[in-house]
C-alpha positions as a Markdown table, in Angstrom:
| # | Residue | x | y | z |
|---|---|---|---|---|
| 1 | Ser | 0.3 | 0.1 | 0.2 |
| 2 | Ile | 1.0 | 3.4 | -0.1 |
| 3 | Glu | 1.2 | 5.6 | 3.0 |
| 4 | Phe | -0.2 | 9.4 | 3.0 |
| 5 | Leu | 1.0 | 11.4 | 6.2 |
| 6 | Ile | -0.7 | 15.0 | 6.5 |
| 7 | Val | 0.5 | 17.8 | 8.9 |
| 8 | Tyr | -2.9 | 18.6 | 10.5 |
| 9 | Arg | -1.4 | 21.2 | 13.2 |
| 10 | Gly | 2.1 | 22.4 | 14.2 |
| 11 | Ser | 5.5 | 20.5 | 11.9 |
| 12 | Phe | 7.6 | 17.7 | 11.7 |
| 13 | Leu | 11.0 | 16.5 | 10.5 |
| 14 | Val | 10.3 | 13.8 | 8.0 |
| 15 | Lys | 12.7 | 11.5 | 6.7 |
| 16 | Ile | 12.1 | 9.7 | 4.0 |
| 17 | Asp | 14.1 | 7.3 | 2.2 |
| 18 | Gly | 16.9 | 8.6 | 4.5 |
| 19 | Asn | 16.1 | 12.1 | 2.9 |
| 20 | Pro | 14.9 | 14.6 | 5.3 |
| 21 | Arg | 12.3 | 17.4 | 4.7 |
| 22 | Ile | 10.2 | 19.6 | 7.0 |
| 23 | Met | 6.7 | 19.5 | 7.4 |
| 24 | Lys | 4.4 | 22.2 | 8.1 |
| 25 | Lys | 0.2 | 22.6 | 8.6 |
| 26 | Gly | -2.0 | 21.0 | 5.3 |
| 27 | Glu | 1.0 | 19.4 | 3.7 |
| 28 | Cys | 1.4 | 16.2 | 2.4 |
| 29 | Ala | 3.5 | 13.3 | 2.0 |
| 30 | Ala | 3.2 | 10.1 | -0.3 |
| 31 | Ile | 5.4 | 6.8 | 0.7 |
| 32 | Pro | 5.6 | 3.8 | -1.6 |
| 33 | Arg | 5.4 | 0.4 | 0.3 |
| 34 | Gly | 8.8 | -0.8 | 1.5 |
| 35 | Ile | 10.2 | 2.5 | 1.9 |
| 36 | Arg | 11.9 | 3.3 | 5.2 |
| 37 | His | 10.2 | 6.4 | 6.7 |
| 38 | Ser | 9.9 | 8.3 | 10.5 |
| 39 | Cys | 8.3 | 11.9 | 11.6 |
| 40 | Gln | 9.6 | 14.2 | 14.4 |
| 41 | Ser | 7.3 | 16.5 | 15.8 |
| 42 | Leu | 9.0 | 20.0 | 15.7 |
| 43 | Glu | 6.3 | 22.2 | 17.9 |
| 44 | Lys | 4.4 | 21.2 | 21.3 |
| 45 | Asp | 0.8 | 19.7 | 20.1 |
| 46 | Ser | 1.4 | 19.1 | 16.7 |
| 47 | His | -0.7 | 16.9 | 15.4 |
| 48 | Ile | 0.4 | 14.2 | 12.1 |
| 49 | Val | -2.8 | 11.6 | 10.0 |
| 50 | Gly | -1.1 | 8.5 | 8.9 |
| 51 | Val | -3.2 | 7.0 | 6.3 |
| 52 | Cys | -2.8 | 3.5 | 4.0 |
| 53 | Ile | -4.4 | 2.7 | 0.9 |
| 54 | Pro | -5.3 | 0.0 | 1.2 |
| 55 | Pro | -5.7 | -0.5 | 4.5 |
| 56 | Glu | -2.8 | -2.5 | 6.2 |
| 57 | Lys | -3.4 | -5.0 | 9.1 |
| 58 | Ala | -0.6 | -3.9 | 11.1 |
| 59 | Tyr | 1.5 | -1.3 | 11.2 |
| 60 | Leu | 4.8 | -1.2 | 13.2 |
| 61 | Val | 6.5 | 1.8 | 15.0 |
| 62 | Glu | 9.8 | 1.8 | 16.0 |
| 63 | Pro | 11.3 | 4.2 | 18.6 |
| 64 | Ile | 13.5 | 6.6 | 16.7 |
């Protein structure tokens, strides 16, 4: 599936396949299946939404 990350509030440092990108409110990133990625909040009370299409049964989150 493809995962979409959408910043709802605040900002995040998002790394996709080792490439850093700062994302702010309203921005979206599409991440193909099998690509390593991570996100780190840059502001207090930041929120990000992750959507997988098609939906995944299991989702693995690793600490940074």
